[in-house]
N, C-alpha and C positions, 0 to 999 in steps of 0.2 A: 453903527447899532442894529436900523432895522434887517441885513442884508443873513444877523446873528440869531435874531428871535423869529425870521422863519429858519432856519436851518432845525437850531431847538424846535421849531413845534413840527419840524416834518421830518424831524428825525424824534418823536416821543409817539405822533404815529403812527411812524415804523413799526418801531418800540411796542409798541401797544398793540395793532395788528398782530403781530410776530403771537403774542401774548393771545392773543385773544383763538386766533388758529392753531394754535399744541393744543390748548384749553380745548377743543374744539372738536380737533383729530385723533387728541390722543387716544390709541384703543384701551378700547376694557382688558384688565387682567384680572384673572379669573382666580380661586385659587381655589382648588378643590379635592377637598380629603376622600383618599382613598374608603374610607371605613361611611362617610356617607353616601359614597359611590353607590357601595354592598349594600346600605338600607336601602338606600331608592329602586335596581331591581331585583332585593326581597317584597316590597312596598307594590311593584306592580305586577311580579311573577303571581301577586296572595290578588292581587287588582281580578289577575288574570285568570287566578280560579275563582276566586270568585265568583265572577260573573257568567263562569258557564254553567254551573252550579246551579247559578239563580233559572239562567236559560233553561235550563231540565229540569228544573221543577216547575217551570212555565210548558212546559208539553217537548222543548221541541229536544229536533235530537240531533245534540252540541258531544263528540266529545272532549272527555276534559283531555288538558294537554297533560301530556308525561313527566311534567314534570308538575305537579300536583302532587301525583301518586308516590314521590317518594318522601313527604315533609310525613 
């Protein structure tokens, strides 16, 4: 009877360890919407253009990126 308790405890510890390991090292899946990526690209382009304009207005010799002129 004592052997059954020891086997049950060992099996439950193995099961618990496997569940914990799986939860810890499970790869994170990220679903990326193409529309969101497009919006982010536009945002960063506008941020770059805005920073170049600010630098120009502060007297720095900075050229605007080519894609700023096309908007």
